[in-house]
N, C-alpha and C positions, 0 to 999 in steps of 0.2 A: 130779595137782601138789597142791603142799601150798599149803592154806589155813590162813594165820595172820592172814589180817584181817577174815575172814568171821566166825567165833565172836566176836569183839568188836564186828563189826559186829552181831549178832544180837540179843547180850546189851544193849546199847546201847537196837535196836529195840525190845523185848521190856517195858526198862523205859516208853518212851515208850507200850506201849499198858498199862501197866499204871497208870500215869499219869495216861490220856485214861480210865480204865473202861471201857472197848469189852467191850461182851458178845457172843464170836466162837460165831459154827455152821459149824464146819468139815465139811463132807458129801462122800463119796466119795474117800477119802483112803487108801480099798483101791485106786483108779483109778489112784494113782502109782506106778509100778515100783520095785521095788526095788533094783536093780540095771537097767544096759542106756541107751541114748539113747532119749530122748523128749523131745515139743513140749509144752510146756503151752500151745494157741492161748487167748489170754484177750479180755474184754474190754474197754474201757478209759474211766473212767468217772471219774477222780481220778488225784490224783500220785499217793498211795499207794498205789496198786493194785499193783503192782511188789512194796513189803514186804508188802502182806498172802498177797498167793501165793507166796511164798516162808515167809511164817513157817506157812500152811496147810501147807506140802511138809516139812515139818520131822518130823512125827513118821515120816515113811518113810523119816528118817535121808536125805534128800537136798537140796544147798546146788542153789537154780535159778541158771542162766549167762542173765539176762539180755539182748535187743536192747534197746539205749538208743541218741540221737539221740546224735552226736558233742559237742554241745554242751555235754552234762552230764561229758564223758570231760576237756574242754576245759578244766572250773572248776578253780580252784586248791584246791578245798577237796575235790568231791566227784570231781573224777579222780583221785587217788591210790586213792581207795576203788574207785571202779569195776571201777579197773585192778588192784588187789591182790583184787578178790573176782574177778578173771574172768570180768566182762561182755564183752560184747560191744559195741564201736561200729559207729556206723551211720553212713555219708557221705552224706547223701542226694541229694548230687553224683555220688557213685560208688558204687554197692554190693553191685558187685563181689566187694568185698573184707573185708566185713561177713557175705557171705554163702559166701566159702570159708573161714572162722574159726567159722562157727558151725556148717557141714559137717565140719568137722575136728572141733569141740566134741563135734557128736553121734557119730561114731565113734567118739571114746575112751570114748563112756560117758557123756556128761553128758547134763542136763534142760536145756534150752534156751527156756528162757521168751520168747515171741515177742506185740507187740498188732497183729494181723491187719487192725485199725482204720487204725492206722501214729499217731492223734493221740486224746486223748480226745475223746466225744464228746459236748457240750453236751447232745444233747436226750436223754442217758441209754438212747438207742435204739441199738442196731444199727447205726453207721454202715457204707457202703461199704469191702470190705475187699479188702486186697491178697493176691495169692497166693506170697507167700512163704514162711506156713507150708507149703503144701500141694508147695511145690518142695521146698525143704529135708525135709518127709519123702521124699517119694520117692529125692533121692538118695540120702538117708541109710540109708533104710530103717529108720525107725523110728515109732513109734503118734505120730499126736497126740491129747493129751488136751483136749477142748474144759474150758474154765474160765471158771467167771464168780465177779466182786466185785462184790458189793453194797452198797450203804450207805458205802463211801470218800467219795462224791461230798460227806457229810452235812460231812466232815471237810475236805477239800480239793479244790475244784478250777477247773477252768477260769472265767475273773469272776468269783467266789464270793472274799470274804475269808476266810480259815482259821480255823476254828472249835477251837482248839486247850485248849476248855475240858472240863472232868472232867461231860463229857453222858450219857457212857455209853451211844453209842450202838450198838445192834444191826450187827454187820459178821458178813456171807455168804461166805465163797468155797465152791465149790461146783466137784468136779473129776467129768468127766462118762466116759464109759468110754471108754477110748480104740477107735480105729480105726487102719486101717492104706490109706493108698494105694498104690499098686505101680506103678512106672515104669512107665509107657507112658501111663497112665490119662489121660483129658481134666482136665486144671489145671482149667479152668474150671467143668465140671461137679462134682470134688473140692472146689474150694473153695464150691462152692454148697451140696456136705453139710455141710459143716466149718459156715456158714454157718446152718443149720438146724439141728445139733445144738444147736451154741451158744442160739441162739432157743429151741428149745424148751425148755431149760438155763435159762434166764433165765427166763422165765415162769413153769418151779417155783419158783425162786428167791424172786421178787417176787409168787409168789403164798403162801407160806410165811411172809414176813415179819412179825417182829413189829409192826410199826408200822405207821399207816393212812397209805396214798399220797395220799389226796383232799386237794388242794387245796396239797400240796407241792413250793414252786419244785423240791425234788430229784428230784421223780418225773416219770415221761412224760406225757404227755396222756392217752394212751391207758388210763392207769392214775388219770385224774382231779386231775393234777396238773399244775403250771404250767411246768414248760419248756419253751424252743424246741421248737419241730418240727425234723425232720429237713429239711423242705423250708427253715423259717424258716433254720434254720442253712446247707444250700446256698447259700439266695442271697447270705447277708451273707460267705459263702469267696468269692461271682463277685463281689461287691463290692470286697471288699478285693484278690482278685489281678487285676481293673481298677481301680483306683487303686495299686497297689504297679505294675504296667506302665504308666502313664500319670506317673507319677515315675520310674521309668529311662528312658521315652525322653526327657523333658524332661530330666532329665539329661543324657545322652548329648548332646542338642542342642545346651545349653548349654557343654558342654566342647566340643564341633564348632565353636560362636561361637567359643569365646576362642581356642581353636586356629587359628583364620581370623584374628583381629585382631589376632595377636601383630606 
């Protein structure tokens, strides 16, 4: 497919990285295949993870087609860019079309980037993962490459004001060894293996990270940081869902009452 939009966007992103003065450490670039389809299964800790993982894949001369939520494609500015770079829209209400689009891209020899956690982990630990990456790998007969991004949360993440000052943050992107899941394998077992590999790689990256995690808001409690725990985040999310459901029920009741009073 023709890539007229991707190159200028990459140039703009590289200029942005240079402005921020980021210190990059890209590891395991040899694990990114130079040809053929593959899945980058990436942890999710900040809004710039996709751009950082895509930048780290450039030495392999590969463009990554990311799966991203439909709302980004609906935006008047980001939408045309996302479509121009042939990223894949994910409608959470109906995921079958995005699955088929990703499958088609993989079979055409593209690298597809997926965030198995589905959303940013505010604990900066690996959260519960969905099975989409494993199912796609099985369907397209392509390898999964566990990928870890670390440091991006210090620039831009959930419930924190973005920090775009020239801070020279160290950023690590590490590509693990590819592994194959074959059709007919137990999906849950394959997903557990993916999470295990991501966890091992995350621990390695964190242990080698040049800045101390002690007392930092961007570090998990496990490393002495002050980020919320997975349990705290899950409780907050459960409370949010309950509030949302209660509001929907009240809105429906109000609408019904209004209809009856007409």
